[in-house]
C-alpha positions as a LaTeX table, in Angstrom:
\begin{tabular}{lrrr}
\hline
Residue & $x$ (\AA) & $y$ (\AA) & $z$ (\AA) \\
\hline
Met1 & 2.58 & $-28.67$ & 4.66 \\
Thr2 & 6.09 & $-29.27$ & 3.27 \\
Gly3 & 6.36 & $-25.89$ & 1.32 \\
Asp4 & 5.31 & $-24.14$ & 4.81 \\
Ser5 & 7.65 & $-26.03$ & 6.58 \\
Thr6 & 10.55 & $-25.44$ & 4.08 \\
Arg7 & 10.21 & $-21.51$ & 4.25 \\
Leu8 & 9.80 & $-21.38$ & 7.89 \\
Ala9 & 12.94 & $-23.31$ & 8.77 \\
Ser10 & 14.56 & $-20.94$ & 6.21 \\
Gly11 & 13.63 & $-18.13$ & 8.24 \\
Ser12 & 11.51 & $-16.13$ & 6.05 \\
Ala13 & 9.53 & $-13.16$ & 7.92 \\
Thr14 & 5.89 & $-13.96$ & 7.95 \\
Ala15 & 3.03 & $-11.14$ & 9.00 \\
Pro16 & $-0.72$ & $-11.86$ & 9.98 \\
Leu17 & $-2.79$ & $-11.85$ & 6.94 \\
Gln18 & $-5.12$ & $-9.52$ & 8.85 \\
Asp19 & $-2.36$ & $-7.14$ & 9.60 \\
Ala20 & $-1.54$ & $-7.21$ & 5.69 \\
Tyr21 & $-5.30$ & $-6.56$ & 5.21 \\
Arg22 & $-5.27$ & $-3.48$ & 7.67 \\
Arg23 & $-1.98$ & $-2.42$ & 6.31 \\
Phe24 & $-2.68$ & $-1.98$ & 2.38 \\
Pro25 & $-5.43$ & 0.57 & 2.66 \\
Glu26 & $-2.92$ & 2.80 & 3.83 \\
Glu27 & $-1.69$ & 3.11 & 0.30 \\
Arg28 & $-2.56$ & 5.89 & $-2.26$ \\
Gln29 & $-5.72$ & 4.79 & $-4.18$ \\
Ala30 & $-5.92$ & 1.39 & $-2.41$ \\
Phe31 & $-8.99$ & $-1.18$ & $-3.01$ \\
Gly32 & $-9.92$ & $-4.33$ & $-1.63$ \\
Asn33 & $-12.63$ & $-6.50$ & $-0.63$ \\
Ala34 & $-13.70$ & $-7.65$ & 2.91 \\
Tyr35 & $-11.42$ & $-9.47$ & 4.82 \\
Ser36 & $-13.61$ & $-12.69$ & 4.74 \\
Trp37 & $-13.04$ & $-12.69$ & 1.01 \\
Tyr38 & $-9.15$ & $-13.16$ & 1.46 \\
Arg39 & $-9.67$ & $-15.91$ & 3.95 \\
Gln40 & $-12.12$ & $-17.57$ & 1.26 \\
Gln41 & $-9.28$ & $-16.87$ & $-1.23$ \\
Ala42 & $-6.41$ & $-18.20$ & 0.88 \\
Gln43 & $-8.57$ & $-21.22$ & 1.55 \\
Arg44 & $-9.59$ & $-21.91$ & $-1.89$ \\
Ala45 & $-6.07$ & $-21.00$ & $-3.90$ \\
Gly46 & $-3.47$ & $-20.42$ & $-1.13$ \\
Leu47 & $-3.03$ & $-16.70$ & $-2.70$ \\
Val48 & $-4.30$ & $-13.51$ & $-1.89$ \\
Thr49 & $-3.85$ & $-10.31$ & $-4.13$ \\
Phe50 & $-3.42$ & $-6.77$ & $-2.81$ \\
Gly51 & $-3.45$ & $-3.74$ & $-5.15$ \\
Arg52 & $-2.79$ & $-3.01$ & $-8.48$ \\
Arg53 & $-0.29$ & $-4.77$ & $-11.30$ \\
Arg54 & 1.39 & $-3.11$ & $-14.19$ \\
Gln55 & 0.71 & $-3.68$ & $-17.47$ \\
Phe56 & 3.98 & $-2.86$ & $-19.20$ \\
Pro57 & 6.39 & $-4.16$ & $-16.64$ \\
Glu58 & 9.16 & $-3.34$ & $-19.03$ \\
Gly59 & 7.89 & 0.20 & $-19.65$ \\
Val60 & 5.06 & 1.88 & $-21.53$ \\
Asp61 & 6.92 & 0.75 & $-24.84$ \\
Gly62 & 7.39 & $-2.63$ & $-23.83$ \\
Ala63 & 5.37 & $-5.80$ & $-23.82$ \\
Phe64 & 1.59 & $-5.69$ & $-22.77$ \\
Arg65 & 0.91 & $-7.94$ & $-19.70$ \\
Asp66 & $-2.53$ & $-8.87$ & $-18.26$ \\
Pro67 & $-2.39$ & $-7.64$ & $-15.02$ \\
Trp68 & $-4.93$ & $-10.22$ & $-13.57$ \\
Ser69 & $-2.71$ & $-12.83$ & $-14.84$ \\
Glu70 & $-0.12$ & $-12.67$ & $-12.04$ \\
Arg71 & $-0.21$ & $-14.96$ & $-9.32$ \\
Gly72 & $-0.77$ & $-13.31$ & $-5.84$ \\
Ile73 & 0.88 & $-13.32$ & $-2.24$ \\
Arg74 & 1.20 & $-16.77$ & $-0.48$ \\
Val75 & $-0.77$ & $-17.71$ & 2.17 \\
Trp76 & $-0.51$ & $-20.39$ & 4.97 \\
Lys77 & $-1.63$ & $-21.15$ & 8.45 \\
Gln78 & 0.67 & $-20.92$ & 11.21 \\
Gly79 & $-0.27$ & $-21.27$ & 14.81 \\
Gly80 & $-3.99$ & $-21.38$ & 13.89 \\
Arg81 & $-4.11$ & $-18.15$ & 11.69 \\
Trp82 & $-3.37$ & $-17.35$ & 8.13 \\
Val83 & $-0.02$ & $-15.66$ & 7.70 \\
Val84 & 1.48 & $-14.25$ & 4.36 \\
Asp85 & 5.58 & $-13.87$ & 3.37 \\
Glu86 & 6.56 & $-10.40$ & 4.53 \\
Glu87 & 8.78 & $-10.07$ & 1.30 \\
Glu88 & 6.11 & $-10.79$ & $-1.09$ \\
Leu89 & 3.70 & $-8.40$ & 0.87 \\
Glu90 & 6.31 & $-5.54$ & 0.46 \\
Ala91 & 7.07 & $-6.68$ & $-3.27$ \\
Ser92 & 3.22 & $-6.24$ & $-3.78$ \\
Ile93 & 3.10 & $-2.84$ & $-2.33$ \\
Ala94 & 5.82 & $-1.85$ & $-4.37$ \\
Glu95 & 4.08 & $-3.23$ & $-7.42$ \\
His96 & 0.97 & $-1.34$ & $-6.34$ \\
Arg97 & 2.78 & 2.00 & $-6.39$ \\
Ala98 & 4.44 & 1.34 & $-9.60$ \\
Ala99 & 1.23 & 0.57 & $-11.46$ \\
Leu100 & 0.20 & 3.90 & $-10.15$ \\
Val101 & 2.92 & 5.77 & $-11.93$ \\
Glu102 & 2.15 & 3.67 & $-14.82$ \\
Tyr103 & $-1.31$ & 4.49 & $-14.75$ \\
Glu104 & $-0.53$ & 8.47 & $-14.68$ \\
Gln105 & 1.96 & 8.10 & $-17.40$ \\
Leu106 & $-0.62$ & 6.07 & $-19.82$ \\
Ala107 & $-2.97$ & 8.86 & $-19.04$ \\
Val108 & $-0.55$ & 11.74 & $-19.96$ \\
Asp109 & 0.38 & 9.70 & $-23.07$ \\
Tyr110 & $-3.12$ & 9.62 & $-24.10$ \\
Asp111 & $-3.39$ & 13.23 & $-23.99$ \\
Arg112 & $-0.47$ & 13.55 & $-26.06$ \\
His113 & $-2.49$ & 11.25 & $-28.61$ \\
Ile114 & 0.08 & 8.62 & $-28.23$ \\
Leu115 & $-1.52$ & 4.92 & $-27.54$ \\
His116 & 0.31 & 1.66 & $-26.32$ \\
Gly117 & $-0.70$ & $-1.87$ & $-26.66$ \\
Glu118 & $-1.78$ & $-4.02$ & $-29.24$ \\
Ser119 & $-5.03$ & $-4.15$ & $-30.79$ \\
Gly120 & $-8.10$ & $-5.98$ & $-28.77$ \\
Lys121 & $-6.23$ & $-5.39$ & $-25.30$ \\
Arg122 & $-7.85$ & $-3.13$ & $-22.59$ \\
Ile123 & $-5.39$ & $-0.42$ & $-21.59$ \\
Asp124 & $-6.40$ & 1.07 & $-18.30$ \\
Met125 & $-5.32$ & 4.53 & $-17.28$ \\
Gln126 & $-5.71$ & 7.38 & $-14.78$ \\
Gly127 & $-9.40$ & 8.42 & $-15.84$ \\
Gly128 & $-10.61$ & 5.60 & $-17.97$ \\
Ala129 & $-9.59$ & 2.64 & $-20.46$ \\
Tyr130 & $-9.24$ & 2.38 & $-24.11$ \\
Val131 & $-9.20$ & $-0.84$ & $-26.68$ \\
Arg132 & $-7.50$ & $-0.20$ & $-29.80$ \\
Ser133 & $-8.81$ & $-1.40$ & $-32.84$ \\
Gln134 & $-7.05$ & $-0.72$ & $-36.26$ \\
Asp135 & $-7.31$ & 3.06 & $-36.88$ \\
Phe136 & $-9.67$ & 3.45 & $-33.96$ \\
His137 & $-9.98$ & 2.91 & $-30.25$ \\
Arg138 & $-13.15$ & 2.58 & $-28.08$ \\
Phe139 & $-12.56$ & 4.78 & $-24.91$ \\
Leu140 & $-14.48$ & 3.91 & $-21.54$ \\
Pro141 & $-14.28$ & 6.61 & $-19.14$ \\
Ala142 & $-13.79$ & 5.48 & $-15.17$ \\
Phe143 & $-16.21$ & 3.84 & $-13.70$ \\
Gly144 & $-18.16$ & 3.52 & $-17.11$ \\
Arg145 & $-19.64$ & 0.24 & $-18.04$ \\
Pro146 & $-19.48$ & $-1.46$ & $-21.73$ \\
Gly147 & $-22.15$ & $-1.66$ & $-24.13$ \\
Lys148 & $-24.33$ & 0.52 & $-25.92$ \\
Asp149 & $-26.09$ & 2.25 & $-23.10$ \\
Ser150 & $-22.90$ & 3.22 & $-21.29$ \\
Arg151 & $-20.47$ & 6.24 & $-21.88$ \\
Glu152 & $-18.49$ & 4.20 & $-24.10$ \\
His153 & $-17.40$ & 5.99 & $-27.35$ \\
Trp154 & $-14.97$ & 5.25 & $-30.46$ \\
Ile155 & $-12.06$ & 7.96 & $-31.15$ \\
Cys156 & $-10.14$ & 8.10 & $-34.51$ \\
Ser157 & $-6.81$ & 7.16 & $-33.32$ \\
Arg158 & $-5.32$ & 9.17 & $-36.40$ \\
Cys159 & $-6.70$ & 12.62 & $-35.35$ \\
Phe160 & $-8.38$ & 11.95 & $-32.08$ \\
Lys161 & $-11.61$ & 13.29 & $-32.89$ \\
Ala162 & $-14.84$ & 11.81 & $-31.96$ \\
Ala163 & $-15.92$ & 8.92 & $-34.59$ \\
Ser164 & $-19.39$ & 8.90 & $-36.05$ \\
Met165 & $-21.25$ & 5.21 & $-36.16$ \\
Glu166 & $-23.47$ & 3.44 & $-38.31$ \\
His167 & $-25.94$ & 0.51 & $-37.13$ \\
Asn168 & $-26.92$ & $-1.29$ & $-40.10$ \\
Lys169 & $-26.72$ & $-4.88$ & $-38.67$ \\
Pro170 & $-29.69$ & $-6.81$ & $-37.59$ \\
Glu171 & $-30.13$ & $-7.60$ & $-33.91$ \\
Cys172 & $-28.76$ & $-10.48$ & $-32.58$ \\
His173 & $-30.85$ & $-13.35$ & $-31.07$ \\
Arg174 & $-30.92$ & $-12.18$ & $-27.58$ \\
Cys175 & $-32.18$ & $-8.79$ & $-28.35$ \\
Glu176 & $-34.60$ & $-9.78$ & $-30.93$ \\
Asp177 & $-36.31$ & $-12.46$ & $-28.31$ \\
Trp178 & $-35.58$ & $-10.70$ & $-25.04$ \\
Gly179 & $-34.09$ & $-7.25$ & $-25.78$ \\
Gly180 & $-30.77$ & $-5.67$ & $-24.16$ \\
Cys181 & $-27.93$ & $-7.87$ & $-24.98$ \\
Gly182 & $-25.62$ & $-5.40$ & $-23.30$ \\
Ser183 & $-23.62$ & $-4.72$ & $-26.44$ \\
Asp184 & $-23.84$ & $-2.51$ & $-29.37$ \\
Cys185 & $-24.94$ & $-5.42$ & $-31.63$ \\
Thr186 & $-26.07$ & $-3.75$ & $-34.60$ \\
Leu187 & $-23.06$ & $-1.46$ & $-34.78$ \\
Ser188 & $-21.91$ & $-1.81$ & $-38.62$ \\
Arg189 & $-19.21$ & 1.02 & $-39.33$ \\
Val190 & $-17.44$ & 3.53 & $-37.58$ \\
Phe191 & $-15.99$ & 6.42 & $-39.61$ \\
Cys192 & $-14.32$ & 9.93 & $-38.76$ \\
Glu193 & $-15.69$ & 12.75 & $-40.64$ \\
Ala194 & $-12.77$ & 14.91 & $-39.82$ \\
Cys195 & $-10.23$ & 12.89 & $-41.78$ \\
Gly196 & $-12.11$ & 10.19 & $-43.43$ \\
Thr197 & $-11.04$ & 7.20 & $-41.91$ \\
Ser198 & $-13.43$ & 4.34 & $-41.52$ \\
Lys199 & $-13.68$ & 0.96 & $-40.39$ \\
Asp200 & $-16.17$ & $-1.94$ & $-40.94$ \\
Ile201 & $-17.40$ & $-4.05$ & $-37.81$ \\
\hline
\end{tabular}
């Protein structure tokens, strides 16, 4: 391919995809898939992704960026095997480390009752995630699953007390006919008994 030839001619250092796959688990809180998954991604998109991405690349007070919207590391075949650009791999590892620092900072801020991000955006942090919604936010503990049968719960963003909920909406079509839509479809209002804040859903 022309793009690969240009990069190789320019002297870009490469690393076997398999070596990158073996190397990344050495990082703190590393996660990933089977090597076959990365080969499939390479064939399908010419890109692979290792590690986490920051949600606020300009700092936690900056603009939110969907961490999953970022492109991965370019990967191509060289001499019959998949290889990646060494500089891009190093940048991906550095980004993963920066994301972990961010995750920890967001958790510290949450404990101080400081929220980040705009309404409707899921903000992941050490120990869980939250989604802001006016004067409240939904908190989802780590490894929790969204929905009425999960550990997800509403918190008042003003006083950080657990909010109460009213369920006066009719069930959705799926719940009526089959049961279990996976969301809290009958939720009609959340309110804070401690400070009087309320929100209609």
